[in-house]
The first five atom37 places (N, CA, C, CB, O) and aatype in JSON, in Angstrom:
{
  "aatype": [20, 20, 20, 20, 20, 20, 20, 20, 20, 20, 20, 20, 20, 20, 20, 20, 20, 20, 20, 20, 20, 20, 20, 20, 20, 20, 20, 20, 20, 20, 20, 20, 20, 20, 20, 20, 20, 20, 20, 20, 20, 20, 20, 20, 20, 20, 20, 20, 20, 20, 20, 20, 20, 20, 20, 20, 20, 20, 20, 20, 20, 20, 20, 20, 20, 20, 20, 20, 20, 20, 20, 20, 20, 20, 20, 20, 20, 20, 20, 20, 20, 20, 20, 20, 20, 20, 20, 20, 20, 20, 20, 20, 20, 20, 20, 20, 20],
  "atom_mask": [
    [1, 1, 1, 1, 1],
    [1, 1, 1, 1, 1],
    [1, 1, 1, 1, 1],
    [1, 1, 1, 1, 1],
    [1, 1, 1, 1, 1],
    [1, 1, 1, 1, 1],
    [1, 1, 1, 1, 1],
    [1, 1, 1, 1, 1],
    [1, 1, 1, 1, 1],
    [1, 1, 1, 1, 1],
    [1, 1, 1, 1, 1],
    [1, 1, 1, 1, 1],
    [1, 1, 1, 1, 1],
    [1, 1, 1, 1, 1],
    [1, 1, 1, 1, 1],
    [1, 1, 1, 1, 1],
    [1, 1, 1, 1, 1],
    [1, 1, 1, 1, 1],
    [1, 1, 1, 1, 1],
    [1, 1, 1, 1, 1],
    [1, 1, 1, 1, 1],
    [1, 1, 1, 1, 1],
    [1, 1, 1, 1, 1],
    [1, 1, 1, 1, 1],
    [1, 1, 1, 1, 1],
    [1, 1, 1, 1, 1],
    [1, 1, 1, 1, 1],
    [1, 1, 1, 1, 1],
    [1, 1, 1, 1, 1],
    [1, 1, 1, 1, 1],
    [1, 1, 1, 1, 1],
    [1, 1, 1, 1, 1],
    [1, 1, 1, 1, 1],
    [1, 1, 1, 1, 1],
    [1, 1, 1, 1, 1],
    [1, 1, 1, 1, 1],
    [1, 1, 1, 1, 1],
    [1, 1, 1, 1, 1],
    [1, 1, 1, 1, 1],
    [1, 1, 1, 1, 1],
    [1, 1, 1, 1, 1],
    [1, 1, 1, 1, 1],
    [1, 1, 1, 1, 1],
    [1, 1, 1, 1, 1],
    [1, 1, 1, 1, 1],
    [1, 1, 1, 1, 1],
    [1, 1, 1, 1, 1],
    [1, 1, 1, 1, 1],
    [1, 1, 1, 1, 1],
    [1, 1, 1, 1, 1],
    [1, 1, 1, 1, 1],
    [1, 1, 1, 1, 1],
    [1, 1, 1, 1, 1],
    [1, 1, 1, 1, 1],
    [1, 1, 1, 1, 1],
    [1, 1, 1, 1, 1],
    [1, 1, 1, 1, 1],
    [1, 1, 1, 1, 1],
    [1, 1, 1, 1, 1],
    [1, 1, 1, 1, 1],
    [1, 1, 1, 1, 1],
    [1, 1, 1, 1, 1],
    [1, 1, 1, 1, 1],
    [1, 1, 1, 1, 1],
    [1, 1, 1, 1, 1],
    [1, 1, 1, 1, 1],
    [1, 1, 1, 1, 1],
    [1, 1, 1, 1, 1],
    [1, 1, 1, 1, 1],
    [1, 1, 1, 1, 1],
    [1, 1, 1, 1, 1],
    [1, 1, 1, 1, 1],
    [1, 1, 1, 1, 1],
    [1, 1, 1, 1, 1],
    [1, 1, 1, 1, 1],
    [1, 1, 1, 1, 1],
    [1, 1, 1, 1, 1],
    [1, 1, 1, 1, 1],
    [1, 1, 1, 1, 1],
    [1, 1, 1, 1, 1],
    [1, 1, 1, 1, 1],
    [1, 1, 1, 1, 1],
    [1, 1, 1, 1, 1],
    [1, 1, 1, 1, 1],
    [1, 1, 1, 1, 1],
    [1, 1, 1, 1, 1],
    [1, 1, 1, 1, 1],
    [1, 1, 1, 1, 1],
    [1, 1, 1, 1, 1],
    [1, 1, 1, 1, 1],
    [1, 1, 1, 1, 1],
    [1, 1, 1, 1, 1],
    [1, 1, 1, 1, 1],
    [1, 1, 1, 1, 1],
    [1, 1, 1, 1, 1],
    [1, 1, 1, 1, 1],
    [1, 1, 1, 1, 1]
  ],
  "atom_positions": [
    [[13.85, 23.74, -44.65], [14.96, 23.04, -44.04], [15.33, 23.67, -42.7], [16.16, 23.05, -44.97], [15.65, 22.97, -41.74]],
    [[15.3, 25.0, -42.65], [15.63, 25.7, -41.42], [14.6, 25.39, -40.34], [15.7, 27.22, -41.66], [14.94, 25.28, -39.16]],
    [[13.36, 25.23, -40.75], [12.29, 24.9, -39.78], [12.52, 23.53, -39.16], [10.9, 24.93, -40.47], [12.26, 23.33, -37.97]],
    [[13.01, 22.6, -39.94], [13.29, 21.25, -39.43], [14.43, 21.3, -38.42], [13.66, 20.29, -40.6], [14.37, 20.64, -37.38]],
    [[15.44, 22.07, -38.71], [16.57, 22.2, -37.78], [16.11, 22.84, -36.48], [17.71, 23.05, -38.42], [16.51, 22.4, -35.41]],
    [[15.27, 23.87, -36.55], [14.73, 24.51, -35.34], [13.91, 23.51, -34.53], [13.87, 25.74, -35.72], [14.02, 23.45, -33.3]],
    [[13.09, 22.72, -35.22], [12.26, 21.73, -34.54], [13.13, 20.68, -33.86], [11.29, 21.06, -35.53], [12.84, 20.25, -32.74]],
    [[14.19, 20.26, -34.53], [15.11, 19.28, -33.94], [15.82, 19.85, -32.71], [16.14, 18.83, -34.97], [16.02, 19.13, -31.73]],
    [[16.2, 21.11, -32.75], [16.83, 21.74, -31.59], [15.86, 21.8, -30.4], [17.32, 23.15, -31.95], [16.25, 21.54, -29.26]],
    [[14.63, 22.15, -30.68], [13.62, 22.22, -29.61], [13.4, 20.82, -29.03], [12.28, 22.8, -30.15], [13.32, 20.66, -27.81]],
    [[13.3, 19.82, -29.9], [13.11, 18.45, -29.42], [14.31, 17.99, -28.62], [12.87, 17.5, -30.6], [14.16, 17.3, -27.61]],
    [[15.5, 18.37, -29.05], [16.7, 18.0, -28.33], [16.72, 18.6, -26.93], [17.94, 18.44, -29.11], [17.09, 17.92, -25.97]],
    [[16.32, 19.86, -26.81], [16.22, 20.5, -25.49], [15.19, 19.79, -24.61], [15.85, 21.99, -25.64], [15.44, 19.56, -23.43]],
    [[14.04, 19.45, -25.19], [12.99, 18.75, -24.44], [13.48, 17.39, -23.95], [11.74, 18.58, -25.31], [13.22, 17.01, -22.81]],
    [[14.18, 16.68, -24.8], [14.71, 15.36, -24.42], [15.74, 15.52, -23.3], [15.35, 14.65, -25.65], [15.76, 14.71, -22.36]],
    [[16.58, 16.54, -23.39], [17.57, 16.77, -22.34], [16.89, 17.08, -21.0], [18.51, 17.92, -22.73], [17.33, 16.6, -19.96]],
    [[15.81, 17.87, -21.04], [15.06, 18.19, -19.81], [14.41, 16.93, -19.23], [13.99, 19.25, -20.1], [14.45, 16.73, -18.01]],
    [[13.83, 16.09, -20.06], [13.22, 14.85, -19.6], [14.27, 13.94, -18.99], [12.49, 14.13, -20.76], [14.05, 13.34, -17.94]],
    [[15.42, 13.84, -19.65], [16.51, 13.01, -19.14], [16.97, 13.52, -17.77], [17.69, 13.01, -20.13], [17.22, 12.71, -16.87]],
    [[17.1, 14.82, -17.61], [17.51, 15.4, -16.34], [16.48, 15.12, -15.26], [17.73, 16.92, -16.49], [16.84, 14.76, -14.14]],
    [[15.2, 15.26, -15.58], [14.14, 15.0, -14.61], [14.14, 13.55, -14.17], [12.78, 15.37, -15.2], [14.02, 13.26, -12.98]],
    [[14.28, 12.63, -15.12], [14.33, 11.2, -14.79], [15.55, 10.88, -13.93], [14.35, 10.36, -16.06], [15.46, 10.08, -13.0]],
    [[16.68, 11.49, -14.25], [17.89, 11.28, -13.45], [17.7, 11.77, -12.02], [19.07, 11.98, -14.09], [18.13, 11.12, -11.07]],
    [[17.07, 12.93, -11.87], [16.8, 13.47, -10.53], [15.87, 12.56, -9.74], [16.2, 14.88, -10.63], [16.08, 12.32, -8.56]],
    [[14.83, 12.05, -10.4], [13.9, 11.14, -9.73], [14.59, 9.85, -9.32], [12.72, 10.82, -10.64], [14.34, 9.33, -8.24]],
    [[15.45, 9.33, -10.18], [16.17, 8.11, -9.88], [17.09, 8.3, -8.67], [16.99, 7.65, -11.09], [17.15, 7.43, -7.8]],
    [[17.79, 9.42, -8.62], [18.67, 9.7, -7.48], [17.88, 9.88, -6.2], [19.51, 10.95, -7.75], [18.34, 9.51, -5.12]],
    [[16.7, 10.43, -6.31], [15.88, 10.7, -5.13], [15.28, 9.43, -4.54], [14.77, 11.68, -5.49], [15.22, 9.28, -3.32]],
    [[14.82, 8.52, -5.39], [14.1, 7.34, -4.9], [14.93, 6.07, -4.86], [12.91, 7.12, -5.75], [14.69, 5.23, -3.99]],
    [[15.86, 5.9, -5.75], [16.62, 4.66, -5.84], [17.43, 4.34, -4.59], [17.54, 4.73, -7.02], [17.4, 3.19, -4.15]],
    [[18.16, 5.28, -3.98], [18.94, 4.93, -2.78], [18.06, 4.45, -1.62], [19.76, 6.13, -2.34], [18.49, 3.62, -0.82]],
    [[16.85, 4.97, -1.54], [15.97, 4.54, -0.46], [15.65, 3.05, -0.58], [14.68, 5.35, -0.48], [15.57, 2.36, 0.44]],
    [[15.49, 2.55, -1.78], [15.15, 1.15, -1.97], [16.35, 0.24, -1.71], [14.63, 0.92, -3.38], [16.19, -0.87, -1.22]],
    [[17.54, 0.71, -2.03], [18.73, -0.12, -1.87], [19.17, -0.22, -0.42], [19.84, 0.43, -2.7], [19.84, -1.18, -0.05]],
    [[18.83, 0.76, 0.4], [19.35, 0.8, 1.76], [18.33, 0.38, 2.82], [19.85, 2.17, 2.07], [18.41, 0.82, 3.96]],
    [[17.39, -0.45, 2.44], [16.43, -0.94, 3.42], [17.08, -2.07, 4.21], [15.11, -1.43, 2.73], [17.55, -3.05, 3.63]],
    [[17.12, -1.93, 5.53], [17.7, -2.95, 6.4], [16.57, -3.62, 7.17], [18.75, -2.33, 7.38], [15.65, -2.95, 7.64]],
    [[16.64, -4.94, 7.29], [15.63, -5.67, 8.05], [16.33, -6.52, 9.1], [14.75, -6.55, 7.12], [17.48, -6.92, 8.92]],
    [[15.64, -6.8, 10.18], [16.26, -7.57, 11.25], [16.11, -9.07, 11.0], [15.66, -7.2, 12.61], [15.4, -9.49, 10.09]],
    [[16.77, -9.86, 11.83], [16.81, -11.31, 11.65], [15.42, -11.93, 11.72], [17.72, -11.94, 12.7], [15.12, -12.86, 10.97]],
    [[14.59, -11.43, 12.61], [13.24, -11.99, 12.75], [12.46, -11.86, 11.44], [12.49, -11.28, 13.89], [11.79, -12.8, 11.02]],
    [[12.55, -10.7, 10.82], [11.85, -10.49, 9.54], [12.42, -11.39, 8.44], [11.95, -9.02, 9.12], [11.68, -11.9, 7.6]],
    [[13.73, -11.58, 8.44], [14.35, -12.46, 7.44], [13.85, -13.89, 7.63], [15.9, -12.41, 7.55], [13.48, -14.56, 6.66]],
    [[13.84, -14.36, 8.87], [13.4, -15.73, 9.14], [11.94, -15.93, 8.74], [13.57, -16.07, 10.63], [11.59, -16.97, 8.17]],
    [[11.1, -14.95, 9.03], [9.68, -15.07, 8.67], [9.48, -15.01, 7.17], [8.87, -13.97, 9.34], [8.68, -15.76, 6.61]],
    [[10.21, -14.13, 6.51], [10.06, -13.98, 5.07], [10.54, -15.19, 4.3], [10.8, -12.76, 4.59], [9.89, -15.65, 3.36]],
    [[11.69, -15.73, 4.71], [12.27, -16.87, 4.0], [11.8, -18.22, 4.55], [13.76, -16.8, 4.07], [12.13, -19.26, 3.99]],
    [[11.04, -18.19, 5.64], [10.56, -19.42, 6.28], [11.73, -20.33, 6.67], [9.59, -20.17, 5.34], [11.75, -21.51, 6.36]],
    [[12.69, -19.73, 7.37], [13.85, -20.49, 7.84], [13.99, -20.31, 9.35], [15.14, -20.04, 7.11], [13.44, -19.39, 9.94]],
    [[14.73, -21.21, 9.95], [14.94, -21.17, 11.4], [16.1, -20.24, 11.75], [15.2, -22.59, 11.95], [16.85, -19.8, 10.89]],
    [[16.22, -19.96, 13.04], [17.32, -19.14, 13.54], [18.66, -19.82, 13.22], [17.18, -18.9, 15.06], [19.62, -19.16, 12.84]],
    [[18.7, -21.12, 13.39], [19.93, -21.88, 13.13], [20.32, -21.84, 11.65], [19.75, -23.34, 13.58], [21.5, -21.74, 11.33]],
    [[19.34, -21.92, 10.76], [19.62, -21.85, 9.33], [20.17, -20.47, 8.97], [18.36, -22.15, 8.51], [21.11, -20.36, 8.18]],
    [[19.59, -19.45, 9.54], [20.08, -18.1, 9.29], [21.51, -17.94, 9.81], [19.15, -17.06, 9.95], [22.35, -17.3, 9.17]],
    [[21.77, -18.51, 10.96], [23.12, -18.46, 11.52], [24.1, -19.19, 10.59], [23.15, -19.09, 12.93], [25.22, -18.72, 10.37]],
    [[23.69, -20.33, 10.06], [24.55, -21.09, 9.14], [24.84, -20.27, 7.88], [23.88, -22.43, 8.77], [25.96, -20.3, 7.37]],
    [[23.85, -19.55, 7.38], [24.06, -18.7, 6.21], [25.08, -17.6, 6.51], [22.74, -18.09, 5.75], [25.89, -17.24, 5.65]],
    [[25.02, -17.06, 7.72], [26.01, -16.05, 8.13], [27.39, -16.68, 8.26], [25.6, -15.4, 9.47], [28.38, -16.16, 7.73]],
    [[27.46, -17.81, 8.97], [28.74, -18.48, 9.22], [29.44, -18.89, 7.91], [28.53, -19.71, 10.1], [30.66, -18.83, 7.81]],
    [[28.65, -19.31, 6.93], [29.2, -19.76, 5.65], [29.42, -18.6, 4.68], [28.26, -20.78, 5.01], [29.77, -18.81, 3.52]],
    [[29.23, -17.38, 5.16], [29.41, -16.16, 4.35], [28.52, -16.16, 3.1], [30.88, -16.02, 3.93], [28.9, -15.62, 2.06]],
    [[27.37, -16.75, 3.22], [26.41, -16.76, 2.11], [25.64, -15.46, 2.08], [25.44, -17.96, 2.23], [25.27, -14.97, 1.01]],
    [[25.41, -14.89, 3.25], [24.6, -13.7, 3.36], [25.35, -12.65, 4.19], [23.23, -14.03, 4.0], [25.76, -12.93, 5.31]],
    [[25.53, -11.45, 3.64], [26.2, -10.4, 4.41], [25.25, -9.82, 5.47], [26.69, -9.27, 3.47], [24.03, -9.86, 5.32]],
    [[25.83, -9.3, 6.54], [25.01, -8.78, 7.63], [25.77, -7.71, 8.39], [24.59, -9.92, 8.59], [26.97, -7.49, 8.19]],
    [[25.04, -7.05, 9.26], [25.62, -6.08, 10.18], [25.13, -6.45, 11.58], [25.23, -4.61, 9.8], [23.97, -6.85, 11.75]],
    [[26.0, -6.31, 12.56], [25.63, -6.68, 13.93], [25.82, -5.47, 14.84], [26.48, -7.89, 14.44], [26.89, -4.86, 14.88]],
    [[24.76, -5.14, 15.56], [24.79, -4.03, 16.51], [24.26, -4.54, 17.84], [23.96, -2.82, 15.99], [23.08, -4.88, 17.96]],
    [[25.12, -4.57, 18.84], [24.77, -5.03, 20.19], [24.04, -6.37, 20.17], [23.91, -3.98, 20.88], [23.02, -6.54, 20.85]],
    [[24.55, -7.3, 19.41], [24.0, -8.64, 19.39], [22.8, -8.83, 18.48], [23.64, -9.02, 20.75], [22.29, -9.95, 18.37]],
    [[22.33, -7.79, 17.84], [21.19, -7.9, 16.95], [21.7, -7.81, 15.51], [20.12, -6.8, 17.24], [22.5, -6.94, 15.18]],
    [[21.22, -8.72, 14.66], [21.68, -8.81, 13.29], [20.71, -8.11, 12.35], [21.85, -10.26, 12.87], [19.49, -8.19, 12.5]],
    [[21.29, -7.42, 11.36], [20.51, -6.72, 10.35], [21.03, -7.12, 8.97], [20.58, -5.18, 10.54], [22.21, -7.4, 8.8]],
    [[20.12, -7.14, 8.0], [20.44, -7.57, 6.65], [19.86, -6.58, 5.66], [19.9, -8.99, 6.38], [18.77, -6.03, 5.88]],
    [[20.59, -6.34, 4.57], [20.08, -5.47, 3.51], [19.09, -6.27, 2.66], [21.25, -4.9, 2.64], [19.37, -7.39, 2.26]],
    [[17.95, -5.67, 2.41], [16.94, -6.32, 1.57], [17.49, -6.59, 0.18], [15.68, -5.46, 1.49], [17.17, -7.61, -0.43]],
    [[18.32, -5.69, -0.33], [18.9, -5.87, -1.67], [19.82, -7.09, -1.7], [19.68, -4.61, -2.08], [19.89, -7.78, -2.72]],
    [[20.53, -7.36, -0.6], [21.41, -8.54, -0.55], [20.58, -9.82, -0.56], [22.3, -8.49, 0.7], [20.96, -10.8, -1.21]],
    [[19.48, -9.82, 0.15], [18.6, -11.0, 0.16], [18.01, -11.23, -1.22], [17.48, -10.83, 1.21], [17.92, -12.36, -1.69]],
    [[17.61, -10.14, -1.87], [17.05, -10.24, -3.21], [18.09, -10.8, -4.18], [16.57, -8.87, -3.69], [17.76, -11.65, -5.01]],
    [[19.33, -10.34, -4.08], [20.4, -10.85, -4.94], [20.65, -12.33, -4.69], [21.69, -10.05, -4.71], [20.87, -13.1, -5.63]],
    [[20.62, -12.73, -3.42], [20.83, -14.13, -3.07], [19.75, -15.01, -3.69], [20.85, -14.3, -1.54], [20.05, -16.06, -4.26]],
    [[18.51, -14.59, -3.58], [17.4, -15.36, -4.13], [17.47, -15.41, -5.66], [16.07, -14.77, -3.69], [17.28, -16.47, -6.25]],
    [[17.75, -14.28, -6.28], [17.85, -14.26, -7.74], [19.02, -15.1, -8.23], [17.99, -12.82, -8.24], [18.92, -15.75, -9.27]],
    [[20.12, -15.1, -7.49], [21.29, -15.86, -7.89], [21.09, -17.36, -7.79], [22.45, -15.46, -7.06], [21.8, -18.13, -8.44]],
    [[20.15, -17.79, -6.98], [19.89, -19.22, -6.8], [18.58, -19.65, -7.45], [19.86, -19.55, -5.32], [18.09, -20.75, -7.19]],
    [[18.02, -18.8, -8.29], [16.76, -19.1, -8.94], [16.97, -20.2, -9.97], [16.17, -17.83, -9.62], [17.88, -20.13, -10.8]],
    [[16.12, -21.23, -9.92], [16.22, -22.35, -10.84], [14.86, -22.57, -11.49], [16.69, -23.64, -10.1], [13.91, -23.0, -10.85]],
    [[14.8, -22.26, -12.75], [13.54, -22.37, -13.48], [13.27, -23.8, -13.94], [13.56, -21.45, -14.68], [12.12, -24.16, -14.2]],
    [[14.3, -24.61, -14.05], [14.15, -25.96, -14.61], [13.42, -26.91, -13.69], [15.51, -26.53, -14.94], [12.76, -27.83, -14.18]],
    [[13.5, -26.75, -12.4], [12.8, -27.63, -11.47], [13.47, -28.97, -11.26], [11.43, -27.85, -11.95], [12.87, -29.87, -10.67]],
    [[14.7, -29.12, -11.72], [15.5, -30.34, -11.52], [14.76, -31.6, -11.97], [15.87, -30.47, -10.06], [14.75, -32.6, -11.25]],
    [[14.16, -31.57, -13.14], [13.56, -32.75, -13.72], [12.14, -33.04, -13.25], [14.39, -33.91, -13.41], [11.52, -34.0, -13.72]],
    [[11.62, -32.24, -12.36], [10.25, -32.47, -11.91], [9.29, -31.95, -12.95], [9.99, -31.79, -10.55], [9.54, -30.95, -13.61]],
    [[8.2, -32.64, -13.09], [7.2, -32.15, -14.03], [6.26, -31.2, -13.3], [6.41, -33.33, -14.67], [5.81, -31.49, -12.19]],
    [[5.98, -30.1, -13.92], [5.11, -29.09, -13.32], [3.75, -29.16, -13.99], [5.73, -27.66, -13.45], [3.57, -28.65, -15.1]],
    [[2.81, -29.79, -13.31], [1.48, -29.97, -13.89], [0.48, -29.1, -13.2], [1.04, -31.42, -13.81], [-0.7, -29.11, -13.55]]
  ]
}
């Protein structure tokens, strides 16, 4: 019985170390992915939209942005959220053949 308790304590320490390592890795890499900023040209090319459409999205507060000396920048995470939020799997009655 004592051997089982010792083994459980060792496993508990190992799990705590693994958890700490994963937490450190997440802190190290996760902020880099969330803070990627892209300019308007890249957004237009990626989404296949015009300058005017992008402006309309800004004007209608659909997409958040930052403006520096007349140049617009967008967070990649915000664009991803926008696309995921408008994802429609049903296809509005169209048949997918």
